[in-house]
C-alpha positions, 0 to 999 in steps of 0.5 A: 692870332690862330697859332693852334699847336698840336701834338696829340690830341689837344688843342691850345685855347688862343687869345683871340677865341678867348677874347671873342667869346667874352666879347660875343657873350657880353654882346649877347647879354646887351643886345637881349637886354636891349631887345627886351626893353625895346620889345616891352616899349614897342609893345606899349607903343603898338597897344597904344597905337592900335587904340588909337587906330580903333577909335579913329576908324569908329569916328570916321565910319561912324561919322560916314554913316551919319553924313548919309543919314542926314543927306537923306534927313535933308531930302525928306525934309527939303521934300515937305518943305517944297510940298507947304512952300508950293501948296501941293498938298491940297492937290493930290494928283499932282502930288501923286505925279511929284512922288512917281517923278522921283522913281529911278532919279534916285540911288538903290539906298532909298527904296521907296520915297511916299506922302501919307495923308491924315485921311489914310491917303498913300502915295508911293514912288513905287506905286506899290500902294495899290496892293496895300489892303483895303483895311491899311491905316497909315495913321496907325504905322509908327512912322507916321506916328514918330513924325506926327508927334516928334519935337524935331522937324525929322523923325527916325524910325528904329531898324526892322527887316523887309519882309519881301527883299529881307533888307535891313531899312530905316525909315525917315519921315517929315510931317507935313502941315496945313496952312492952319498949322495941323498936321495933314500928312507926312512925307516918309523915305525908307532907307537900306542900311544894309546897303552902305557901301560908301561905309563898308568900304571906309573900313580898314578891314585887318586881321581879326578887326570887324564892325557893327551898329546898334540901335537905341536899345543897344540891339544888334541892325547890322553887322560889318566883316570880312568886306560885307554887309550882314543882318542878324536874324533877330533884330532883338539880339542885345549887345553883350554887357561888356560892350553896352558898359564901354558905350555907357562910360564913353571910352576906348577900352578892352574886353574878351569876346570869348574868341579872345581878347579885341579892342573896343571903341564906339561912335553914338551917331547924333540926334538918331541915338544909333552908335557905330562900334569897331573891334580889333582883335589883339592877335594882330598885336601879338603878330606884330610884337611876334614880329619886332621880337623876330626882327630885334633877333635878326639886327642881334644875330647880325650885330653879333656876326659883324663883331665876330668878323670885326675882332677877328679882323683887329685881333688878328692885325694886332696880334699878328707880331706876337704871333710871327715872334711865336713862330720865330722863337719855335723854329729857330730856338726851340724847334717846331717838332719839339714844341710841347702842347699847351691849354692855352696860348698864355701858357705857351708864351710864358714857355717860349719866354722862358727858352728864349731867356736861357737859350739867349743868355747862354748864347751871349756868355759863349759868344763873350768867350769866343770873341776873346779868342779872336782877339788873341788869334788875330793879333798872332796872325797880324804880326806873322802876315807884316813880316811876311810882307816885308819879304815879297816887298824885296823880291818884288824890287828885284823882279822889276829890274829883271823885267825891264831888262827883258823889256829892252831886248823884246823891243830892239827884236820886236824892230827887227821882226816888223822890218822883215815883215814889211819887206816881206808884205812888199815883196808879196805885194809885188808877186800878187800884182805880178800874178793878178796882171797875168790873169788880167792879161788871160782874160782880156785876150780871151774877151779880145778873141771872144769879142773878135768871133761876136764882131765878125759875126754881128757883121755877116748877120748886118749884111745878110739882113741889109740885102733881106730887107732891101728885097723885102722893101722893094716888095713892099713898095711894089704891093704898095702900087696896088693901091692906085687900083682902088683909086681907079675903082673910087673914081669909077664909083664917083662917076657912078653916083654922079649918073645916080644923082642925075638919074634921081633929078631926072626922076624927081622932075617927071614925078613932079609932071605925074602930079599926085600919082607919082608921090611914091616914086618922087619919095624913091627919087628923093632917097636914091639921091641922098644914097648918091650923095652919101656915096660921093661923100664917102668916095671923098674921104676913100680918096683922102686915106688913099692919097695919105697912105701914098704918100707914107708909103713913099715917105717910108721908101725914102727913109729905108733906102737912106737907111740901108745906105748907111749900113752899107757906107758907115756901119759894115766899115766900122765893124772891120776896123774892130777886128782889127782893134782886138787884134791889136789888144790880143797881141798887147796882152799876149806880151805883158803876160809873159812880162808877169810871168817872170816877175812873179816867178823871181818875187816868189823866191825873195819872198820864201828868203825873206819868210825864213829869216822872219821865221827865226826872228819870230822864234826869237821874239816869242821866247823872250815875250814868253821871259818878259810875260813870265818876269811880269806874272812873277811880279805881279803874283809878288804884288798881289801877295803884298796887296792881300796881305796888306788886305789880310792885315787890315781884315785882321785889324778890322775883325779886331775891332769887330771883337773889340766891339762884339766884347763891348756889346756883350759886356753892355748884358748883365748875365 
């Protein structure tokens, strides 16, 4: 509830803010304790997880290296056993070719493969034996001695750095025995430890993690760091006492490397005595713990923010009625400008409650006194209104009798007035009809005069058009006779066509007699014949058209003459009859016009007399109506006064009841 009452520079501490601060403080304490506990647990769990992870890394990568060395030992042993099985030892040239055949077949981890005989003969896969010095004695090499004197079938030498390549090598060797069971030679392989990429890739290099390989004397053979293998400059560099102590104990532990504490784990390769070690700086663990602490803090902050938001919503909803009630008291009871400043909202609520109590009780007492006064006044008013209502009732009865007499006289006057108005209306209708008849007669005369003029004009036009049409028809018929000239021309063309056809026939006959010389003329004759035939055909069509035209002209001439005869015999006499009829209508219309004029004058005089009578009756009727309305208005006002007095009596009674109820209600307060 954010109800801040400001006066001066002060600010009220609300209930919601106090609750929110308390809950936030408790939340912070609980979340910090929880974060501390979880961080401690996570620290121990992470440390255990790091130890386990380092151990698993050492075992996995060490076993992978062990597997690679064992696979090479198996290979060398297989070559030695094959040499014994196939009795290749005595055939040195064949053995030399076998050793040479492996060149290019083995991967780059095997730098060389060779066979050394007890008589100091050596055959190398790469052919490097040709570069050996003359005093070189293979039987004096340590790897030869290891293989010859080893109790196991395969011997592995201590690591060494090749002088020519700088690679870290070990020599894997296996003795070969003759048929008598004596050592006759050794199969050996130089294996490059610094090219074990598969082992390098198996190491999960995290921040501060590294690995290294120790020989049987715990000297560094090689290191695996940052995705690369490196060989120490001094092959006799010995591991620290912390490392050797943990290796001898065979435990997973920690030691100080000079750059900080590290987790350590080792894996000893069986049969070879090499130790593969993995270290992990505790900086990674510290970073993980810091991340956990940061996450815990972030979760705590988010939790506090969510708690504050939820609390604000919940508290605001629950305290909203209280806030509204306080605002009501401030505005309606105390007055917002008169409200003093309080330090806390609790003090403000106490102050408002006291003000409400004091002013509420005073108001109730004052209301009780006023209710008693209203009750006495209502009793007096009710008696006076009752007496006034009786007087109004007597006056109303008298006025009703007067109104009845006035209504009766008014009805009689209205009956007379109605009769006069009916007579006046009839006379008015008669005058109007007479006026309409005169007007219509004048219109009829005007129309008849106009029609007669138009009839005469139409008759003259008809006679003129008939004569003109008769002359034009005769000229047209005479012009149509010129078509006969076309018939004569068509007959002449037809005769020419017949002669042309005959001429074409004669030409065809002559062309036939001429043989090949007349072929061209025969074609021309044939075309002339076709032209003649087409001409005859077209002439026949023209003749048919001319015949149709002549028939149409004759029919048109006959019909046109019939129309002209009809106009002369029927139409023009009818025009004359229409003219006579129009004259008759004109005479009748003039007669009715005179009669309607006389009737209209008489009706106007009668209408004027009746109008005067009606006007006098109307004046009397209006006076009577006004008198009746006055009586009715007086009567209605008296009745309204009576009804109003009854309403006032009822309202006074109701007010009396309400006053009594208010007195009882106020009396229910213990003040």
